[in-house]
N, C-alpha and C positions, 0 to 999 in steps of 0.2 A: 482526544488526539489533537496534536498541534503540528504545524509546519513552520519552517523559518523561511523568510524571504529576505533578499538583500536589495537595497535601493540605492541608486546613485544620489549624490548630493550636490548642492551648489551653495556658495557662500555669498554673503552680502559684501565681502571684500574679495575682489578677484585675485588678490595676491596672497591671501591667508585664509585657511579654513580650520586651523587647529588640529590638523591631521584627522579630520572627520570627513574622509573621502566617501565613505559609504555608511549606510545604516542597516542594521539587521533587526527585523521585527518578527517575533514569534506569534503567529496567528493561532491563538488558542480559541476554543469555543467562547470563552468569556470575553476576549477582546473583540471577536467578530460580533457578538451580541452588543457590545458597547458601541462599535462602529455603526451597527444597524440602528440603534436607538438615536445616536447622534445625527445620522443622516436623515432620519425621520423628523427629528427636531428641526434641522435646517430646512427640510422641505416645508414643514408647517410655518416656520418663521418667514420663509420666502414667499409663501402665499399671502402673508400679511404685509410684507414690505418687499417689493420687487428690487430694491437696491441692495439687498443682502447678497454678498459675494462669498464670504467665508466666516466660519465660526472657529474660535480657538478654545481648546480645553487643556487643562493641566493633565499631562499623560506621559509617563515614563516608559512606554512600550518600546520605543526605539533605542537601540544601543548603537553608538557611532564608533566606527573603526577607521583605521588607515588602510592603505592598499594591501596590507598583509591579509585582510579578510578575503579579498578576491583571489589572492594567491592560494589561500587554503581551500577555497571552493574549486579552483582549477585543479589543484593537486588531488582532490577527491574524485575527479572524473577518471574513467577507465582508460581513455586514450587521449592523445594530444589533439586529435580531431574533435573529439567530444568537448574538450576543454575550450578549444577555439570557438566552437559553435556556441557554447554556453556564454562565453565572454561577448561574442557578437550580439547575442540576444539581450544581454544586460546593457550593452552600450546602445543598442537600438531602442529598446523599450524603457530603459531606466530602472528596471526591476527584473528579478529572476528568483527562482526557487533555489535555496541553499541546498546543494547536493548532500545526500546522505553520506556520512563519513567525513564531512568537512570539519577540520579541527579548529574551530573558532576560539577554543580555550587558549591556544598558543598565542593568539593575537588578542591582547587585552583591549577592552573598549576604552575609548577616550573619556576623560572626565569632562562632563558637561553640566550645565544648570539650565533652569527654566525650560525643561522638556515640555513640549506641547504637541497635541494632535490638532491638525487643521482639517476641517471639513469644508471643501470648496464646492461652490455651485458654478457650473459653467452654463451661463444663461443661453437659452434658445427660445425660439418664438413660442413653442408649445410646452415641451417637457424639458426642464433643466436637467443636466447630468451632474452627478455628484462624484467627487474624488476625495481621497484622503491622503494626507501627507503628515510628516512629523518635522518639528524644528527644535533646535536647542542652541545654546550659547556655549562654545568651548570655554572651559575654565580660564580665568585670567585674561579674558578678551572682551571685546565689545562687538563682535560680529555674530550674525545669525547664520547657522547652517541649516538648510532645509532640504528634505528629500524630494526627489521627483514625485509628482502626483501619481497615486495608484488609482487608476480608473475603476469604477464600480465593476465593469465587465471583467477586468483582470482579477479583482478580489474574488468574484464569484468563481472564476476558474480555479483559483488557489484553494478555495474551500469546497471544491467538488461540485460545482454547478448549482449550489444552493443559493437562491436569491438572497441578497444581503439587505437591500432596501427597496 
């Protein structure tokens, strides 16, 4: 079983993002296992070198969309109040569950290259926290578009409370 999440993005160029305003990631059991393995790899490497902050992996799990993806998610909500609450959560947290019935097929993903998954370590004095994000370069550009970080705790909530790493 899989679920889709939507993540807010930022661009290395504040004036251009190639219409990659959001990214949608389908959290399949295989992808969650891959994230789990990569976080453990980062944890092991971090024990050997405390200067490790992030690791990049080639990974095309994220599809980047313009604002129509959010419109499709809001249209799938049963009421305007629910749609506004959903949007508020997305804006606050930087990520949200794609509602059942959201027609993302109508809004085509943007063409990108150099798709990567980033496993980030947020250092702390005792136990570092791990987050995952995705990045890509919109076609015919030289900017990087990167999703907001998805904290480990949020990932665990999305996969039903099962520990990820």
